[in-house]
A tleap script that builds the chain and sets N, CA, C and O, in Angstrom:
source leaprc.protein.ff14SB
mol = sequence {
  NMET LYS ILE SER SER LEU THR CYS PRO HIE
  CYS HIE ALA ALA TYR GLU ILE ALA GLU SER
  THR SER ALA VAL GLY ALA PRO GLY ARG VAL
  ASP CYS GLY ILE CYS GLY THR PRO LEU ALA
  ALA TRP SER GLU PRO LYS LEU ARG ALA PHE
  ARG LEU VAL VAL PRO PRO GLU HIE LYS TYR
  PRO ARG VAL PRO ALA PRO ALA PRO LEU CALA
}
set mol.1.N position { -21.119 -17.943 5.959 }
set mol.1.CA position { -21.135 -17.996 4.364 }
set mol.1.C position { -19.712 -18.155 4.387 }
set mol.1.O position { -18.969 -17.477 5.098 }
set mol.2.N position { -19.254 -19.266 3.421 }
set mol.2.CA position { -17.591 -20.121 2.912 }
set mol.2.C position { -17.666 -19.084 1.420 }
set mol.2.O position { -18.485 -19.318 0.531 }
set mol.3.N position { -16.975 -18.289 1.372 }
set mol.3.CA position { -16.576 -17.735 -0.119 }
set mol.3.C position { -15.546 -18.946 -0.649 }
set mol.3.O position { -14.941 -19.682 0.131 }
set mol.4.N position { -15.466 -19.013 -1.850 }
set mol.4.CA position { -14.010 -20.068 -2.465 }
set mol.4.C position { -14.275 -19.628 -3.655 }
set mol.4.O position { -15.379 -19.170 -3.951 }
set mol.5.N position { -13.193 -19.729 -4.550 }
set mol.5.CA position { -13.194 -19.726 -6.030 }
set mol.5.C position { -13.396 -20.821 -6.949 }
set mol.5.O position { -13.719 -21.819 -6.305 }
set mol.6.N position { -13.340 -21.036 -8.135 }
set mol.6.CA position { -13.347 -21.894 -8.933 }
set mol.6.C position { -13.276 -21.404 -10.472 }
set mol.6.O position { -13.883 -20.435 -10.927 }
set mol.7.N position { -12.472 -22.207 -11.131 }
set mol.7.CA position { -12.249 -21.942 -12.468 }
set mol.7.C position { -12.625 -23.200 -13.302 }
set mol.7.O position { -12.471 -24.373 -12.962 }
set mol.8.N position { -13.253 -22.626 -14.695 }
set mol.8.CA position { -13.844 -23.853 -15.291 }
set mol.8.C position { -12.260 -24.455 -16.141 }
set mol.8.O position { -11.233 -23.987 -16.634 }
set mol.9.N position { -12.896 -25.729 -15.903 }
set mol.9.CA position { -11.705 -26.619 -16.531 }
set mol.9.C position { -11.507 -26.849 -18.139 }
set mol.9.O position { -10.715 -27.566 -18.750 }
set mol.10.N position { -12.706 -25.812 -18.662 }
set mol.10.CA position { -12.540 -26.220 -20.402 }
set mol.10.C position { -12.210 -24.685 -20.818 }
set mol.10.O position { -11.228 -24.395 -21.502 }
set mol.11.N position { -13.113 -23.768 -20.343 }
set mol.11.CA position { -12.909 -22.420 -20.985 }
set mol.11.C position { -12.366 -21.396 -20.033 }
set mol.11.O position { -12.318 -20.231 -20.425 }
set mol.12.N position { -11.953 -21.697 -18.828 }
set mol.12.CA position { -11.197 -20.694 -18.084 }
set mol.12.C position { -11.804 -20.055 -17.364 }
set mol.12.O position { -11.092 -19.575 -16.482 }
set mol.13.N position { -13.327 -19.667 -17.264 }
set mol.13.CA position { -14.181 -18.697 -16.719 }
set mol.13.C position { -13.757 -18.667 -15.060 }
set mol.13.O position { -13.478 -19.653 -14.378 }
set mol.14.N position { -13.789 -17.428 -14.675 }
set mol.14.CA position { -13.860 -17.660 -13.113 }
set mol.14.C position { -14.989 -17.376 -12.406 }
set mol.14.O position { -15.826 -16.624 -12.906 }
set mol.15.N position { -15.185 -17.942 -11.125 }
set mol.15.CA position { -16.224 -18.070 -11.152 }
set mol.15.C position { -15.988 -17.856 -9.232 }
set mol.15.O position { -14.891 -18.186 -8.782 }
set mol.16.N position { -17.261 -17.211 -8.079 }
set mol.16.CA position { -16.599 -16.995 -6.879 }
set mol.16.C position { -18.254 -17.774 -6.291 }
set mol.16.O position { -19.372 -17.326 -6.543 }
set mol.17.N position { -18.004 -18.730 -5.666 }
set mol.17.CA position { -18.939 -19.785 -5.189 }
set mol.17.C position { -19.223 -19.122 -3.827 }
set mol.17.O position { -18.297 -18.863 -3.058 }
set mol.18.N position { -20.628 -18.822 -3.506 }
set mol.18.CA position { -20.726 -18.440 -1.774 }
set mol.18.C position { -21.460 -19.888 -1.613 }
set mol.18.O position { -21.856 -20.532 -2.585 }
set mol.19.N position { -21.584 -20.296 -0.316 }
set mol.19.CA position { -21.815 -21.601 0.619 }
set mol.19.C position { -22.260 -21.174 1.973 }
set mol.19.O position { -21.695 -20.489 2.826 }
set mol.20.N position { -23.327 -21.712 1.948 }
set mol.20.CA position { -24.191 -20.798 3.264 }
set mol.20.C position { -23.982 -21.890 4.299 }
set mol.20.O position { -24.036 -23.089 4.028 }
set mol.21.N position { -23.698 -21.305 5.708 }
set mol.21.CA position { -22.863 -22.336 6.571 }
set mol.21.C position { -24.671 -22.517 7.540 }
set mol.21.O position { -24.676 -23.195 8.568 }
set mol.22.N position { -25.697 -22.010 7.169 }
set mol.22.CA position { -26.558 -21.974 8.100 }
set mol.22.C position { -27.766 -22.361 7.184 }
set mol.22.O position { -28.327 -23.397 7.542 }
set mol.23.N position { -28.323 -21.702 5.997 }
set mol.23.CA position { -29.459 -21.663 5.351 }
set mol.23.C position { -29.241 -23.469 4.671 }
set mol.23.O position { -28.125 -23.857 4.324 }
set mol.24.N position { -30.010 -24.029 4.617 }
set mol.24.CA position { -30.390 -25.254 4.273 }
set mol.24.C position { -31.003 -25.239 2.777 }
set mol.24.O position { -32.105 -24.728 2.574 }
set mol.25.N position { -30.248 -25.817 1.748 }
set mol.25.CA position { -30.695 -25.919 -0.111 }
set mol.25.C position { -30.947 -27.469 0.067 }
set mol.25.O position { -31.450 -28.207 0.914 }
set mol.26.N position { -30.384 -27.574 -1.075 }
set mol.26.CA position { -30.498 -28.973 -1.932 }
set mol.26.C position { -29.610 -29.528 -2.927 }
set mol.26.O position { -28.897 -28.830 -3.649 }
set mol.27.N position { -29.667 -31.051 -2.967 }
set mol.27.CA position { -28.411 -31.319 -3.889 }
set mol.27.C position { -28.749 -30.838 -5.196 }
set mol.27.O position { -29.904 -30.772 -5.616 }
set mol.28.N position { -27.455 -30.417 -5.996 }
set mol.28.CA position { -27.872 -29.872 -7.065 }
set mol.28.C position { -26.366 -30.354 -7.869 }
set mol.28.O position { -25.576 -31.269 -7.637 }
set mol.29.N position { -26.403 -29.158 -9.017 }
set mol.29.CA position { -25.255 -29.497 -10.006 }
set mol.29.C position { -25.187 -28.181 -10.580 }
set mol.29.O position { -26.220 -27.512 -10.600 }
set mol.30.N position { -23.689 -27.527 -11.238 }
set mol.30.CA position { -23.827 -26.326 -11.547 }
set mol.30.C position { -23.183 -26.603 -13.031 }
set mol.30.O position { -22.201 -27.343 -13.085 }
set mol.31.N position { -23.700 -26.039 -14.218 }
set mol.31.CA position { -22.607 -25.596 -15.568 }
set mol.31.C position { -22.005 -24.660 -15.934 }
set mol.31.O position { -22.682 -23.636 -15.842 }
set mol.32.N position { -20.766 -24.465 -16.421 }
set mol.32.CA position { -20.153 -23.018 -16.888 }
set mol.32.C position { -21.599 -22.309 -17.811 }
set mol.32.O position { -22.425 -22.843 -18.550 }
set mol.33.N position { -21.429 -21.025 -17.395 }
set mol.33.CA position { -22.693 -20.253 -18.002 }
set mol.33.C position { -21.938 -19.826 -19.376 }
set mol.33.O position { -22.697 -19.686 -20.334 }
set mol.34.N position { -20.562 -19.598 -19.614 }
set mol.34.CA position { -19.703 -19.670 -21.264 }
set mol.34.C position { -19.761 -20.819 -21.888 }
set mol.34.O position { -20.001 -20.800 -23.095 }
set mol.35.N position { -19.564 -22.012 -21.243 }
set mol.35.CA position { -19.334 -23.185 -21.921 }
set mol.35.C position { -20.000 -24.579 -21.770 }
set mol.35.O position { -19.631 -25.621 -22.314 }
set mol.36.N position { -20.836 -24.439 -21.100 }
set mol.36.CA position { -21.596 -25.210 -20.513 }
set mol.36.C position { -21.264 -26.787 -20.063 }
set mol.36.O position { -22.041 -27.739 -20.128 }
set mol.37.N position { -19.872 -26.784 -19.586 }
set mol.37.CA position { -19.094 -27.823 -18.881 }
set mol.37.C position { -19.658 -27.707 -17.260 }
set mol.37.O position { -19.955 -26.721 -16.587 }
set mol.38.N position { -19.664 -29.053 -16.977 }
set mol.38.CA position { -20.194 -29.157 -15.277 }
set mol.38.C position { -18.945 -28.603 -15.128 }
set mol.38.O position { -17.881 -28.731 -15.734 }
set mol.39.N position { -19.402 -27.806 -13.963 }
set mol.39.CA position { -18.071 -27.404 -13.024 }
set mol.39.C position { -18.437 -28.260 -11.670 }
set mol.39.O position { -17.450 -28.873 -11.262 }
set mol.40.N position { -19.518 -28.432 -10.943 }
set mol.40.CA position { -19.956 -29.153 -9.719 }
set mol.40.C position { -20.942 -29.621 -9.501 }
set mol.40.O position { -21.961 -29.078 -9.928 }
set mol.41.N position { -20.998 -30.639 -8.860 }
set mol.41.CA position { -22.127 -31.339 -8.411 }
set mol.41.C position { -21.691 -31.625 -7.013 }
set mol.41.O position { -20.516 -31.697 -6.653 }
set mol.42.N position { -22.870 -31.801 -6.167 }
set mol.42.CA position { -22.917 -32.208 -4.929 }
set mol.42.C position { -24.323 -32.828 -4.465 }
set mol.42.O position { -25.303 -32.846 -5.209 }
set mol.43.N position { -24.318 -33.426 -2.922 }
set mol.43.CA position { -25.424 -34.533 -2.742 }
set mol.43.C position { -26.011 -34.174 -1.662 }
set mol.43.O position { -27.089 -34.653 -1.309 }
set mol.44.N position { -25.192 -33.047 -0.835 }
set mol.44.CA position { -25.611 -32.758 0.626 }
set mol.44.C position { -26.485 -31.196 0.362 }
set mol.44.O position { -26.284 -30.236 -0.382 }
set mol.45.N position { -27.733 -31.600 1.592 }
set mol.45.CA position { -28.004 -30.084 1.295 }
set mol.45.C position { -27.702 -29.005 1.827 }
set mol.45.O position { -27.931 -28.564 2.953 }
set mol.46.N position { -26.886 -28.375 0.494 }
set mol.46.CA position { -26.160 -26.978 0.712 }
set mol.46.C position { -26.860 -26.353 -0.333 }
set mol.46.O position { -27.329 -26.892 -1.336 }
set mol.47.N position { -26.895 -24.953 0.049 }
set mol.47.CA position { -27.312 -23.763 -0.367 }
set mol.47.C position { -26.120 -23.264 -1.258 }
set mol.47.O position { -25.407 -22.525 -0.579 }
set mol.48.N position { -25.692 -23.396 -2.434 }
set mol.48.CA position { -24.834 -22.435 -3.199 }
set mol.48.C position { -25.182 -21.727 -4.077 }
set mol.48.O position { -26.238 -21.977 -4.657 }
set mol.49.N position { -24.310 -20.509 -4.478 }
set mol.49.CA position { -24.762 -19.618 -5.387 }
set mol.49.C position { -22.955 -19.265 -6.115 }
set mol.49.O position { -21.879 -19.179 -5.525 }
set mol.50.N position { -23.309 -19.133 -7.633 }
set mol.50.CA position { -22.180 -19.332 -8.291 }
set mol.50.C position { -22.411 -18.109 -8.653 }
set mol.50.O position { -23.554 -17.670 -8.774 }
set mol.51.N position { -21.187 -17.319 -8.898 }
set mol.51.CA position { -20.799 -16.255 -9.802 }
set mol.51.C position { -19.890 -16.006 -10.706 }
set mol.51.O position { -18.689 -16.159 -10.487 }
set mol.52.N position { -20.524 -15.471 -12.155 }
set mol.52.CA position { -19.073 -15.632 -12.748 }
set mol.52.C position { -18.605 -14.261 -12.499 }
set mol.52.O position { -19.359 -13.310 -12.705 }
set mol.53.N position { -17.189 -14.075 -11.989 }
set mol.53.CA position { -16.088 -13.253 -11.583 }
set mol.53.C position { -15.657 -12.616 -13.216 }
set mol.53.O position { -16.041 -11.519 -13.621 }
set mol.54.N position { -14.977 -13.363 -13.835 }
set mol.54.CA position { -14.244 -12.906 -15.284 }
set mol.54.C position { -14.412 -13.808 -16.266 }
set mol.54.O position { -13.816 -14.885 -16.294 }
set mol.55.N position { -15.393 -13.344 -17.295 }
set mol.55.CA position { -15.261 -14.313 -18.583 }
set mol.55.C position { -13.723 -14.498 -19.166 }
set mol.55.O position { -12.848 -13.678 -18.891 }
set mol.56.N position { -13.491 -15.606 -19.963 }
set mol.56.CA position { -12.121 -15.728 -20.929 }
set mol.56.C position { -11.777 -14.572 -21.358 }
set mol.56.O position { -10.630 -14.235 -21.063 }
set mol.57.N position { -12.612 -13.594 -22.173 }
set mol.57.CA position { -12.412 -12.958 -23.072 }
set mol.57.C position { -11.855 -11.783 -22.216 }
set mol.57.O position { -11.023 -11.050 -22.751 }
set mol.58.N position { -12.224 -11.548 -20.979 }
set mol.58.CA position { -11.516 -10.585 -20.340 }
set mol.58.C position { -10.070 -10.973 -19.649 }
set mol.58.O position { -9.348 -10.013 -19.381 }
set mol.59.N position { -9.663 -12.071 -19.388 }
set mol.59.CA position { -9.017 -12.187 -18.882 }
set mol.59.C position { -7.168 -11.491 -19.380 }
set mol.59.O position { -6.855 -11.187 -20.531 }
set mol.60.N position { -6.585 -11.433 -18.612 }
set mol.60.CA position { -4.833 -10.777 -19.442 }
set mol.60.C position { -4.323 -11.969 -19.675 }
set mol.60.O position { -4.436 -12.981 -18.984 }
set mol.61.N position { -3.839 -11.843 -20.529 }
set mol.61.CA position { -2.758 -13.106 -21.099 }
set mol.61.C position { -1.728 -13.290 -19.964 }
set mol.61.O position { -1.245 -12.381 -19.288 }
set mol.62.N position { -1.502 -14.445 -19.874 }
set mol.62.CA position { -0.219 -14.806 -19.101 }
set mol.62.C position { 0.755 -14.244 -19.438 }
set mol.62.O position { 0.887 -14.323 -20.659 }
set mol.63.N position { 1.605 -13.645 -18.913 }
set mol.63.CA position { 3.182 -12.856 -19.074 }
set mol.63.C position { 4.305 -13.669 -18.450 }
set mol.63.O position { 4.226 -13.889 -17.241 }
set mol.64.N position { 5.124 -14.040 -18.993 }
set mol.64.CA position { 6.177 -15.048 -18.895 }
set mol.64.C position { 7.256 -14.301 -17.671 }
set mol.64.O position { 7.571 -13.127 -17.867 }
set mol.65.N position { 7.641 -14.813 -16.783 }
set mol.65.CA position { 8.362 -14.440 -15.714 }
set mol.65.C position { 10.264 -13.702 -16.763 }
set mol.65.O position { 10.886 -14.266 -17.664 }
set mol.66.N position { 10.479 -12.721 -16.260 }
set mol.66.CA position { 11.736 -12.065 -16.895 }
set mol.66.C position { 13.071 -13.047 -16.313 }
set mol.66.O position { 13.528 -13.475 -15.254 }
set mol.67.N position { 13.286 -13.068 -17.507 }
set mol.67.CA position { 14.958 -13.736 -17.298 }
set mol.67.C position { 15.685 -13.025 -16.335 }
set mol.67.O position { 15.915 -11.817 -16.281 }
set mol.68.N position { 16.090 -14.129 -15.420 }
set mol.68.CA position { 17.426 -13.700 -14.128 }
set mol.68.C position { 18.488 -12.720 -15.181 }
set mol.68.O position { 18.897 -12.787 -16.340 }
set mol.69.N position { 18.618 -11.921 -14.157 }
set mol.69.CA position { 19.899 -10.889 -14.552 }
set mol.69.C position { 20.871 -11.568 -14.480 }
set mol.69.O position { 20.885 -12.548 -13.736 }
set mol.70.N position { 22.232 -11.118 -15.452 }
set mol.70.CA position { 23.412 -12.190 -14.995 }
set mol.70.C position { 24.388 -11.062 -14.382 }
set mol.70.O position { 25.468 -11.382 -13.887 }
savepdb mol mol.pdb
quit
């Protein structure tokens, strides 16, 4: 099993992807569950599962780095 992560380029929802290295799946594609933007497409017979980890409305806002002390 190979685990990786992916972020939607449109709404920034975070996903985890589980890809089986032994089970055979089918070619396919998956769209973002939040905004519908295409996330991934594959032509090889791989078994993949996508899980929404953090929807955009629950992400913390980006905090700027503090200014260096003089």
